[in-house]
VEXMARVEX-449816 format. One record per atom (N, C-alpha, C): x, y, z; residue in three letters. Coordinates in steps of 0.1 Angstrom, whole numbers, plus 5000, padded with zeros to 4 digits. Each point is the difference from the previous one (the first is absolute). Example, Ala and Ser with C-alpha at 12.3 -4.5 7.8 and 13.67 -1.06 7.14 Angstrom:
<nodes>
513249435078ALA499150125000ALA500950125000ALA499650114993SER500950115000SER499250115008SER
</nodes>
This chain:
<nodes>
516677558056UNK501050045009UNK500649885006UNK499249905002UNK500749885008UNK500949934989UNK499649974989UNK500949964990UNK500950064996UNK500050165000UNK501550054998UNK500749995015UNK499450015011UNK501149965012UNK500649874998UNK499349884995UNK500549885001UNK501150004988UNK499650094989UNK501149994991UNK501550075004UNK499550115008UNK501350065004UNK501249915009UNK498949925008UNK500749915012UNK500849914989UNK499449934992UNK500749914989UNK501250084994UNK499850114997UNK501150044991UNK501350045010UNK499650045012UNK501350025012UNK500449885003UNK499349895002UNK500649885001UNK501049944989UNK499650044990UNK500849954988UNK501350085001UNK499950155003UNK501050095000UNK501049985011UNK499649935012UNK500749995011UNK501049884995UNK499349874995UNK500949894998UNK501050044990UNK499550074989UNK501050024989UNK501250115008UNK499750105009UNK501050065005UNK501049925009UNK499549915007UNK501049925010UNK500949884993UNK499349974986UNK500949924994UNK500850084990UNK499750134999UNK501350054990UNK501150025005UNK501149994993UNK501450085004UNK500150124994UNK499250064994UNK500650144995UNK499150115006UNK500850115001UNK499450115008UNK499150074990UNK499949984988UNK498950034992UNK498649985006UNK499849885005UNK498649965006UNK499350075010UNK501050135003UNK499350075011UNK499150084990UNK500650044991UNK499150104993UNK498849934992UNK500149884997UNK499149924993UNK498849985008UNK500549965015UNK499050015011UNK499050135001UNK500650105005UNK499750115000UNK498850034989UNK500350024989UNK499250024987UNK498849895001UNK500249875003UNK499049915001UNK499150025011UNK500350055009UNK498950015014UNK499350124998UNK500950114993UNK499250154997UNK499249974991UNK500249924989UNK498949994987UNK498849915006UNK500349925008UNK498849915006UNK499150095010UNK500550065004UNK499250125013UNK499350084990UNK500850064990UNK499250114989UNK498749944994UNK500549874996UNK498649954992UNK499049955008UNK500349975014UNK498949945007UNK499050145007UNK500650114995UNK499350115007UNK499550015013UNK501049965008UNK499749985015UNK500050145006UNK499050045006UNK499850135008UNK500349995013UNK500550105007UNK500349995015UNK498849935009UNK498750024996UNK499149935008UNK500049874997UNK500649944990UNK500049844998UNK501349955006UNK500850065002UNK501149945008UNK499949925014UNK500649895002UNK499949965015UNK500450075009UNK499349985015UNK500850105009UNK501249965005UNK500550085010UNK501350015003UNK500549855005UNK499049945011UNK500149865004UNK500649914988UNK498950014992UNK500149894989UNK501250014990UNK500450134999UNK501250044992UNK501149935006UNK500250005016UNK501149965007UNK499949854999UNK499049934998UNK499849865001UNK500549974984UNK499750074990UNK500549974986UNK501550014998UNK500450125006UNK501250025000UNK501249895007UNK499549955012UNK500849895008UNK499849884990UNK498849964993UNK499849884993UNK501150024988UNK499950114993UNK500950034989UNK501449975004UNK500450055011UNK501550005007UNK500249835001UNK499249955009UNK500149855003UNK500349934984UNK499250054989UNK500149924988UNK501450024993UNK500550125001UNK501150054994UNK501149925009UNK500150015012UNK501049965008UNK500149844996UNK499149944997UNK499649845000UNK501049974986UNK499450104989UNK500949994985UNK501350015004UNK500450105004UNK501250075000UNK500949885007UNK499549955011UNK500649885006UNK500449904992UNK498849964993UNK500049874991UNK501350044990UNK500150124994UNK500750044988UNK501349985007UNK500550085010UNK501350015005UNK500549855004UNK499049895003UNK500449865004UNK500049924989UNK499550064989UNK499449904989UNK501349924993UNK501150064996UNK501149934996UNK500549925009UNK500050025015UNK501149935009UNK498749875002UNK498750015001UNK499049885001UNK500249904988UNK500150124989UNK500149874989UNK501249935000UNK501050035004UNK501249935003UNK500049895008UNK499350035011UNK499849895011UNK499049914996UNK498750034992UNK499449924993UNK500749904992UNK500950034991UNK501049934991UNK500949895011UNK500350045010UNK500549935011UNK499549905004UNK498650055005UNK499149895004UNK499749894992UNK499650044989UNK499949904986UNK501049925000UNK501350035001UNK501349914998UNK499849935014UNK499850045010UNK500049895011UNK498949915001UNK499050004994UNK498949924999UNK500149934991UNK501049924997UNK500349894986UNK498549914999UNK500049994987UNK498849904996UNK500849904995UNK499749865005UNK500449875001UNK499349924986UNK500449914991UNK499449904993UNK499049935010UNK499049984989UNK498749945005UNK500349885007UNK501049914996UNK500449875005UNK500950005014UNK500350125004UNK500850045014UNK498650005012UNK500749945011UNK499249985010UNK500250095011UNK498950065002UNK500250105014UNK499549955012UNK500749995012UNK499849955011UNK500150125013UNK498950035006UNK499750105009UNK499949965013UNK500650085010UNK499549965013UNK500350105013UNK499849975012UNK500650115010UNK500349925013UNK500650075006UNK500649955014UNK498749985011UNK499849915005UNK499149995010UNK500649995015UNK499250055010UNK500750005012UNK500849875003UNK501150025008UNK500949885003UNK500949944989UNK499750064987UNK500749934988UNK501650094998UNK500749904996UNK501450074993UNK499750004986UNK500850054991UNK499850004987UNK500249874995UNK500749885002UNK500149884995UNK498749935002UNK499450015013UNK498649945001UNK499250054993UNK499750124996UNK499250074991UNK499949984988UNK501349984993UNK500449954988UNK499549834997UNK500249945012UNK499649854999UNK498649994999UNK499250115008UNK498549984999UNK499550034988UNK500750104992UNK499450014988UNK500349904987UNK500749935002UNK500549874994UNK501450014992UNK500950095004UNK501449994995UNK500649915007UNK501049914993UNK500749905003UNK501250035006UNK500749885004UNK501250055010UNK501250094991UNK500149964986UNK501050064994UNK499650154997UNK498750034994UNK499850125002UNK500050105011UNK499549935010UNK500150075015UNK501350045003UNK500949934998UNK501650015003UNK500550084991UNK499550014986UNK500550094991UNK499650155005UNK498850035004UNK499450135002UNK500950045016UNK500049905007UNK500450045014UNK501750065000UNK500849924992UNK501250014997UNK500250144993UNK499150004989UNK500350124990UNK499850145010UNK498949995008UNK499850135008UNK500750025012UNK500649895004UNK500950025013UNK501050094999UNK500250105011UNK501050134997UNK499450124997UNK498749994995UNK499550124993UNK498549995009UNK499449915003UNK498750015006UNK500449935015UNK499450085009UNK500249975015UNK499049905004UNK500049855000UNK499149965002UNK499349995013UNK500850075010UNK499650025015UNK498950105000UNK499950084989UNK499050134999UNK498749964993UNK499749894996UNK499049914994UNK498850055009UNK498850024995UNK499050035007UNK498549944994UNK499149945009UNK498949944993UNK499150094990UNK499849994990UNK499450094990UNK500750004989UNK501550005003UNK500650034986UNK500049904987UNK499850084989UNK499649904989UNK501549964992UNK499649914993UNK501049964987UNK499449934990UNK500850004989UNK499549914988UNK501349964993UNK499649864996UNK501249934991UNK499650014985UNK500750014990UNK499749964986UNK501149874993UNK499449924996UNK500449874997UNK499949984988UNK501049974989UNK499949974989UNK499349864995UNK500149994987UNK499349874997UNK500449885002UNK501549965007UNK500749925006UNK500050005014UNK499350085007UNK499850035014UNK501250065006UNK500950064991UNK501250105006UNK499450135002UNK500850055012UNK499750115008UNK500450114986UNK499450104998UNK500450124993UNK499850125009UNK499250015005UNK499950145010UNK499449935014UNK500450095011UNK499450015015UNK499950135006UNK498850045005UNK500250115005UNK499149995014UNK500550095010UNK499949995013UNK499750165004UNK498650035006UNK499950125006UNK499650005013UNK500850105007UNK499649995012UNK499650165002UNK498950034997UNK499950145003UNK499750094988UNK499850094998UNK499750084987UNK501250054992UNK501550015014UNK501350034991UNK500949925002UNK499849875003UNK501049914999UNK499649874993UNK500350014987UNK499449884988UNK501549984995UNK500349815004UNK501049954996UNK499949954988UNK500949994992UNK499949924987UNK501249884998UNK499649904996UNK501149914998UNK499549954984UNK501050014991UNK499649974985UNK501049994991UNK499749944988UNK500950014988UNK500450144996UNK501150054994UNK500150104990UNK499449994986UNK500049894998UNK499849944984UNK499149915001UNK499849954987UNK499249904997UNK500749845002UNK501449995001UNK500749924999UNK499649905012UNK499649875002UNK499549925013UNK501249985006UNK501150014995UNK501449955008UNK500950125007UNK499350124998UNK500450115004UNK499950035016UNK500650025006UNK500250025017UNK498950115003UNK499349955009UNK499050075005UNK500850135011UNK499550134997UNK500550115009UNK499050065008UNK500650045013UNK499050055010UNK500150155001UNK498550085000UNK500550175003UNK498750015006UNK500350105006UNK498750115005UNK499850094991UNK498650004998UNK499250084989UNK499950145005UNK500250084991UNK499350144999UNK498349995003UNK499750105007UNK498650015000UNK499650144997UNK498750014992UNK499550124997UNK498750045010UNK500350145004UNK499050035010UNK499450164997UNK499050015005UNK499350154998UNK500350075014UNK500650104999UNK500250095013UNK498950124997UNK499250015012UNK499250115002UNK500350095010UNK500450144998UNK500150095009UNK498650055005UNK499650035014UNK498850035003UNK500150115012UNK499450085001UNK499750085012UNK498949995007UNK499949985013UNK498949975010UNK500350125013UNK498950045002UNK499850125010UNK498649945009UNK500450035011UNK498450025009UNK500250085011UNK499049975014UNK500050095009UNK499649915014UNK500850005007UNK500049925010UNK498350035011UNK499249895004UNK499050045009UNK500649915013UNK499549895001UNK500449965010UNK501449935005UNK500749994987UNK501449945001UNK500550004989UNK501449994994UNK500649974990UNK499649864991UNK499849915009UNK499549904994UNK498949994994UNK499050055007UNK498450014997UNK500050084986UNK500950114999UNK500050084989UNK500349954986UNK500949895004UNK500549954987UNK499349874996UNK499049935007UNK499449914997UNK498950004989UNK499250134997UNK499350024989UNK500550024988UNK501550035001UNK500550024986UNK500649894992UNK500049905005UNK499949864992UNK501349964999UNK501050045009UNK501549964999UNK500349905012UNK501049914999UNK500449905010UNK500750095012UNK499649945012UNK500650075013UNK501749984996UNK500649924994UNK501350014996UNK500450154999UNK499250064989UNK500450154997UNK500050055011UNK499050025009UNK499850095011UNK501049965008UNK500549915005UNK501449985008UNK501150064993UNK500249974986UNK501250074995UNK500050144999UNK498650064999UNK500050165001UNK500550035015UNK499149925009UNK500350075017UNK501549955002UNK500749934994UNK501349985002UNK501350114994UNK499350074991UNK500850094996UNK500250115009UNK498850025007UNK500150125011UNK500349955015UNK500549875000UNK500149955014UNK500950075008UNK500950074994UNK500950085012UNK499350135004UNK498950054994UNK499550135002UNK498649995007UNK499349904995UNK498649995005UNK499649855004UNK499450005014UNK499649875004UNK498450004997UNK499749944991UNK498649974994UNK499249945011UNK500349945010UNK499349945012UNK499350115009UNK500750135001UNK499650095009UNK499850144994UNK500650034989UNK500050134994UNK499250064987UNK499249874998UNK499050054988UNK498750065007UNK499250094994UNK499050075000UNK499150024992UNK498850015003UNK498950014991UNK500250124990UNK499950004986UNK500550104994UNK501150014993UNK501049915006UNK501249984993UNK500249944985UNK500550074992UNK500149934983UNK501349944998UNK499749924991UNK501049954994UNK500449974984UNK501249984995UNK499849994986UNK501549904996UNK499749924989UNK501349934997UNK500149974984UNK500949994997UNK500449964984UNK500549875001UNK499949904995UNK500249895001UNK500149904988UNK500649904998UNK500049894987UNK499449905004UNK499149934989UNK499449875002UNK500349944986UNK500549865004UNK500349904989UNK499149914995UNK499750014987UNK498849884994UNK501049914987UNK499349895002UNK500149884990UNK499049994992UNK499850054989UNK498450024994UNK499350055012UNK498749945005UNK499350085008UNK500349955015UNK501149905002UNK500149955013UNK500950085008UNK499850045009UNK500850105010UNK501249945007UNK501250054996UNK501149925003UNK500350045016UNK500150135000UNK500450065014UNK500350144999UNK500150075011UNK500450135001UNK501450054998UNK500450094992UNK501650084998UNK500050075010UNK500950114997UNK500450095006UNK499050125004UNK500150045011UNK499250135005UNK501050124997UNK499650084990UNK501050104993UNK499950115008UNK498750065006UNK499850115009UNK499149975009UNK499950045013UNK499350025011UNK499550115006UNK498850035006UNK499850115004UNK499050005012UNK500250045013UNK498949995010UNK500050135005UNK498750035001UNK499850165005UNK499049995013UNK500550065008UNK499249985014UNK498850105000UNK499049975007UNK499150105001UNK500050135006UNK501149995011UNK500650125006UNK500850094989UNK500549934989UNK500750094990UNK501649954997UNK500549895010UNK501449984997UNK499949904987UNK500850004992UNK500049954988UNK501749914998UNK499749884998UNK501149914997UNK500149964988UNK501050014992UNK500149954986UNK501449914998UNK499849914991UNK500949914998UNK500449974985UNK501250004994UNK500350004986UNK500949884999UNK499849914993UNK500849884998UNK501450064992UNK501149965002UNK501250074991UNK501449925003UNK500449974988UNK501449945000UNK500950054988UNK501250005003UNK501150044991UNK501349915002UNK500750044988UNK501749935002UNK500450045016UNK499750115004UNK500450055013UNK499249975014UNK498949964999UNK498850005007UNK499449864999UNK500149905009UNK499149895002UNK498650045000UNK499249914995UNK498750025000UNK499450025014UNK499350115001UNK499150025012UNK499250115000UNK499050055007UNK499250095000UNK500350135007UNK499850124994UNK500550135005UNK498850095000UNK499950085011UNK499150134997UNK500550094991UNK499350145000UNK500450084987UNK501050075002UNK500650015011UNK501150065006UNK501549934998UNK499649874997UNK501349894996UNK500349945016UNK499149985010UNK500349945012UNK499449854997UNK500849895003UNK499649885001UNK499349985008UNK498749954998UNK498749955008UNK500649885013UNK500649904995UNK500749935009UNK500750075013UNK499749995012UNK500650035010UNK500649885007UNK501050055011UNK500549895010UNK499249895004UNK498750075004UNK499249905007UNK498550024991UNK499549875001UNK498450004996UNK499350055009UNK498850044996UNK499050065012UNK499249915010UNK500049864992UNK499249895005UNK500549864994UNK500249915010UNK500749884994UNK498649924993UNK498850045000UNK498949934994UNK499250104993UNK500250054990UNK499550084993UNK498650065002UNK499049894997UNK498350025001UNK499649955011UNK500649995013UNK499649955011UNK499150135008UNK499249955011UNK499350095007UNK500850025015UNK500250135003UNK500750025014UNK498849995008UNK500449885011UNK498949975009UNK500550065013UNK501150045001UNK500650045015UNK501150114996UNK500050125005UNK501150084996UNK500950035013UNK500950094996UNK501350035009UNK499550075013UNK500149935009UNK499550095014UNK500649955013UNK500150095010UNK500649975011UNK499049935011UNK498950004996UNK499049975011UNK499049904991UNK500049875000UNK498749924994UNK499749915009UNK498849934999UNK499549915006UNK500049894994UNK500949915004UNK500549864994UNK498749934997UNK499649954985UNK498849934999UNK500249875008UNK500849925004UNK500149895005UNK500150005014UNK501350065003UNK500550035015UNK499050095007UNK499450084994UNK498950095006UNK500950095013UNK501050064996UNK500850095006UNK500650094991UNK499950145007UNK500650134990UNK501449995001UNK500550014989UNK501750014998UNK500350054986UNK501450045001UNK500250084986UNK500049894987UNK499250074988UNK500449914989UNK500550064991UNK501649994998UNK500850074993UNK500349944989UNK498949994990UNK500049954988UNK498750034993UNK500149944987UNK498650024991UNK499649854997UNK498449985003UNK499649874994UNK499550014988UNK500349894989UNK499550034987UNK499149864999UNK498750024998UNK499149874998UNK499949984988UNK500349874996UNK499649934986UNK500049875001UNK499249934989UNK499649874999UNK501549905004UNK499849915008UNK501149905002UNK500849964987UNK501049994999UNK501049984992UNK500550084989UNK499450145002UNK500550134993UNK501450005001UNK500750034990UNK501550005001UNK500450175007UNK500949945010UNK500750155005UNK501250014995UNK500450144998UNK501250034993UNK500950085009UNK501349984998UNK500950095005UNK499850154995UNK500050085010UNK499950154997UNK501150074996UNK501249925003UNK501150094997UNK501549874995UNK500950024993UNK501349924999UNK500449985015UNK500649885004UNK500649975013UNK500549845001UNK500049975014UNK500849875001UNK498849955011UNK499549884999UNK499249925010UNK500749995012UNK499750035013UNK500549975011UNK499549955009UNK498549934996UNK499249945010UNK498849934991UNK499949885001UNK499149934994UNK499649865006UNK498950025011UNK499549915008UNK498750035004UNK499549895010UNK498950035007UNK500550095014UNK499250105001UNK500550085012UNK498650035008UNK499849925009UNK498850005009UNK498950054995UNK499450115009UNK498750074993UNK500150074988UNK501149994996UNK500350094984UNK499849874993UNK499749915002UNK499949884991UNK501449974990UNK499849984985UNK501049994990UNK500450134998UNK501350025001UNK500450155001UNK501450034992UNK500250064991UNK501450034991UNK500250155005UNK501350035002UNK500550135001UNK501250024991UNK500250124994UNK501050044992UNK500750105005UNK501649994997UNK500550145004UNK500250044983UNK499850155002UNK500150094988UNK501350075001UNK500850025008UNK501450095003UNK499550125004UNK500750085004UNK499950165002UNK498950005012UNK500049885010UNK499550015011UNK498449964999UNK499549964988UNK498649954998UNK500049845000UNK498849965006UNK499449854999UNK498650035000UNK499549894991UNK498849975000UNK499549845001UNK498949985008UNK499549885004UNK498549974997UNK499849894997UNK498749964993UNK499449885009UNK499150015006UNK499649895011UNK498549954996UNK499749875006UNK498849924998UNK499949954988UNK501149974993UNK500149934985UNK499349865002UNK499649984991UNK499349834999UNK501349904993UNK500850074994UNK501349924998UNK501150094992UNK501149975001UNK501050044992UNK500450004985UNK500550064994UNK500249994985UNK501249864999UNK499649904990UNK500949885002UNK501450054997UNK500749945009UNK501550025000UNK500650115007UNK499150105005UNK500650125006UNK500849965013UNK500950035001UNK500849995015UNK500850125005UNK500449995012UNK500650105004UNK501250054995UNK500750104998UNK501150044992UNK499650014983UNK499049994995UNK499650014988UNK499950174995UNK500550034990UNK499850134996UNK498650024992UNK499350075002UNK498550044993UNK499950114993UNK499250034989UNK499850144995UNK498850045000UNK499950145000UNK498950065004UNK498849914989UNK498749975006UNK498949924992UNK500149875000UNK501349975005UNK500049844999UNK499149955012UNK499249884996UNK499149925007UNK501049945013UNK499650035011UNK500449925013UNK499349925008UNK498649994998UNK499149925005UNK498850044997UNK499049945007UNK498650034997UNK499050025013UNK499150094998UNK499250055009UNK499249885007UNK499850015014UNK499549875009UNK499550075011UNK499549905011UNK499850035011UNK500749935013UNK501249964999UNK500749945010UNK500550105009UNK499949935015UNK500450055011UNK498650075003UNK500250135009UNK498850055005UNK499450084990UNK499149964994UNK499150084987UNK498749944999UNK498850104998UNK498749994999UNK499849964987UNK501050004989UNK499549994987UNK501450024990UNK499650004987UNK501649994994UNK500250144997UNK501450045004UNK500450124997UNK501649975001UNK500850124995UNK501350005002UNK500250135011UNK500849995012UNK500350095006UNK501250074996UNK500050124997UNK501250044993UNK500750115008UNK501250025004UNK500850065008UNK501450064995UNK500250115002UNK501550084996UNK500650035014UNK501349955000UNK501150105008UNK500850054996UNK500450125005UNK501050084996UNK500750055011UNK501449975003UNK500649975010UNK499949985012UNK499149894998UNK499449935012UNK498650045004UNK499550134995UNK498750015003UNK499150004990UNK498849965004UNK498849974990UNK499550154996UNK499749964984UNK499450144997UNK499149964991UNK498950084998UNK498849994993UNK500149974985UNK500149894995UNK500349974984UNK499050084992UNK499250055001UNK499150074993UNK500250175000UNK500850045011UNK500550115000UNK501350054995UNK500849904995UNK501450024995UNK500250054988UNK500950094994UNK500150064989UNK501549964996UNK500249964986UNK501349954997UNK500150074986UNK501550024998UNK500350074986UNK500049894990UNK499850074985UNK499849924991UNK501449924998UNK500049874992UNK501149944998UNK501450094991UNK499150074987UNK500850074993UNK499450114996UNK500950104995UNK499550124992UNK500650014987UNK499250044989UNK500450034986UNK500650145001UNK501150014995UNK500750124997UNK500650044986UNK500050104995UNK501050064989UNK499349944986UNK500949944991UNK499249954987UNK498949925000UNK500449905012UNK498949895003UNK498950065005UNK499950085008UNK498750095004UNK499250064989UNK500950074989UNK499250054990UNK499649884992UNK500549905001UNK499649914988UNK498649925005UNK500250005014UNK498649955009UNK499050084997UNK500250135002UNK498650115000UNK499550014986UNK501049974990UNK499350004986UNK499249884996UNK500649885008UNK499049875000UNK498750025006UNK500150065013UNK498750045007UNK499050074993UNK500550114992UNK499150104993UNK499449924989UNK500949894995UNK499249904988UNK498649925008UNK500649975011UNK498949895007UNK498950115005UNK500250105006UNK499050105003UNK498850044987UNK500950014989UNK499050044988UNK499149894997UNK500849875001UNK499449874996UNK498650005008UNK500250025014UNK498949985008UNK498850124999UNK500550094998UNK499150145000UNK499249964985UNK500449954991UNK499449994985UNK498749915004UNK500149895010UNK499049915000UNK499150045015UNK499150064997UNK499250045013UNK499149915005UNK499449884991UNK499049905005UNK500749895005UNK499349965014UNK500349885007UNK500249894991UNK501249925000UNK500149854998UNK500350004983UNK500150124994UNK500350014986UNK501249934995UNK500049934989UNK501549944995UNK500550124994UNK501450055004UNK500950064992UNK500449974987UNK500849875001UNK500849984990UNK499549855000UNK500449954986UNK500149864997UNK501249964994UNK500749915004UNK501149964990UNK500449854999UNK500249964988UNK500549854996UNK501550005004UNK500149905009UNK501749995002UNK500149824999UNK501649985000UNK500349874998UNK500949995013UNK499749895005UNK501049975015UNK501049894994UNK501250054998UNK501149924997UNK500149885010UNK500649904999UNK500649925010UNK500850075014UNK500850074993UNK501450055008UNK499250125007UNK498650044999UNK499850145006UNK499249975013UNK500150075009UNK499349985012UNK498850095002UNK498949974999UNK498850065001UNK499449985015UNK500150125006UNK499750035015UNK498650015003UNK499249885007UNK498650024999UNK499950035016UNK498950095006UNK499950005013UNK499349925005UNK
</nodes>
């Protein structure tokens, strides 16, 4: 019986592979016949079948195998084309050509690094002149790598400079003629884009819930930022809250390049309230996040200028001052965070105050119009170049958390005035920036249905939904978190 079952499994595997790779609908018939025959000849009885839990495991395993094969078949032609492109990019050189490699050290400029690896002045000048106007020499960083190919006469055939996985610059001949002028270009880059689903449950905090999932805090901050106009994760998270997101990760080979877009996000509070966000853009609608009804999540004010801070003191009319030891109103919210944490403008507006202000320490005040003003006190410093009269946009950095003035530790004292009266920032409700309607709403809701099906199809945490090979051309703008 063991040999019979093994025979069945082998037969089924071969049939599955044949099914995925075939492009003819007749394969369905062949598959059914093959599996039926295998089961019949194995003479399997109900008593010998696996139990229900084993069947579920086998079913999931087969589904995984089919998904991988289907993805491989779907991407096969595209991946093959990109493999050819990669092969063309990695040109082979004659044996008597010389390859010289190096990288920028701390304090280097490009000329110094080229001199250190032995390129003479003429070759250094040729490289720097050739790349001028294409490569921003001010943006070079320690660890950037380069190589030069010299022919048998010591003439430059090709030079490449790589500043990160997405920025590769080439200076080289188009043909084999040594008298041909060198031309500079930014090269296309082949990447693998993996779309993943991640889900979890909050215990002590959202940050603690993300940690065991193996993703960078950068992804967490971007997730929190999507809901920043609706949820203050400093005070509103509770044990039992659940979260879910579908997002992109880019790889070059097995090297992680960075996070791409968060395609959809969901936060379900233990009390029952659900927040959802779906990324959407069209010819009529700039890219943003919307709920299922087409309301843009971005509101006129953020809930907090420091998304992942801790509320150390709330809005109250009676508080014992921790330094002066007197009871007086505290018409603000104190948000404790590490020294130097960026502080964001919570809404568009104009800077009307930027200076030291007694016990408030370094403080910025922004006028937002319609009677609203916001203030940010005890800053360690201001954003470089920020001055009174500047226009700022929501989420612009205006300063950094500190403990200047009368403060017992690093925090930002955040205040909002409306028509001259201080109001509790955490109690304010604001309207969405925009609402989709008509044909645009219908197109968005169709898009949402597709995303919901994608999320529902994948029930297991951390599973990769899709893998795609892509080529980033020099004119493309790949936005990473």
